[in-house]
C-alpha positions in Angstrom: -3.9 67.7 133.1 -6.5 69.4 131.1 -6.5 73.0 129.8 -8.6 75.4 131.8 -11.8 76.4 130.0 -13.6 79.7 130.6 -17.1 80.2 129.5 -20.7 80.1 130.7 -19.5 76.9 132.6 -15.8 77.2 133.5 -13.7 74.1 134.2 -10.3 73.7 135.9 -8.6 70.3 135.7 -9.0 67.3 133.6 -12.7 66.6 133.1 -12.1 63.0 132.9 -10.6 63.0 136.4 -10.6 65.4 139.3 -11.6 68.9 138.3 -13.7 72.0 139.4 -16.7 73.2 137.4 -18.0 76.7 138.1 -21.2 78.4 136.7 -23.8 80.9 137.7 -25.4 78.1 139.8 -22.3 77.7 141.9 -19.1 75.5 142.2 -18.8 71.8 141.8 -16.0 69.6 142.8 -16.0 66.4 140.5 -14.2 63.3 139.9 -14.9 62.6 136.2 -18.7 62.9 135.9 -19.2 62.2 139.8 -20.0 65.2 141.8 -18.4 65.1 145.2 -19.4 68.5 146.4 -21.6 71.4 145.4 -21.5 75.0 146.6 -24.5 77.0 145.4 -27.8 77.9 147.0 -27.4 74.7 148.9 -24.2 73.1 149.8 -24.1 69.2 149.4 -20.8 67.4 150.5 -20.7 63.6 149.4 -22.4 61.9 146.6 -26.3 61.9 145.9 -26.8 58.4 144.4 -28.2 55.0 145.5 -26.3 53.8 148.5 -24.3 56.9 148.9 -24.4 59.3 151.8 -24.0 63.2 152.0 -24.6 66.2 154.1 -26.9 69.0 152.7 -26.7 72.5 154.2 -29.5 74.8 153.4 -31.1 78.0 154.7 -31.5 77.2 158.4 -31.2 73.4 158.1 -28.6 70.7 158.0 -29.6 67.3 156.7 -27.5 64.0 157.0 -28.9 62.0 154.1 -28.8 58.6 152.2 -29.1 59.7 148.7 -32.0 62.2 149.1 -33.6 60.8 152.1 -32.9 62.6 155.3 -31.7 60.3 158.1 -31.1 63.3 160.5 -32.1 66.9 160.4 -30.8 69.6 162.5 -32.4 73.1 162.3 -33.2 76.1 164.5 -36.3 74.4 165.6 -34.2 71.3 166.9 -33.6 68.0 165.4 -35.4 65.0 164.1 -34.5 61.5 163.0 
């Protein structure tokens, strides 16, 4: 297991494997260089990449996406596909 590193971007865990990265932008859960979840001004759970799906939660809206393309949007105004 890697040593924790504390600085402008702090990391806990082995950066070549599973670890957490924290900065003023938020917290990222990572597997090597692959981001599995982000918690910042938006929350993204899942990978953002070609042929990958994820859920993005932003102010007043939740998007179910393929990469960055919204497949289903749920908001206070209703839902759209």
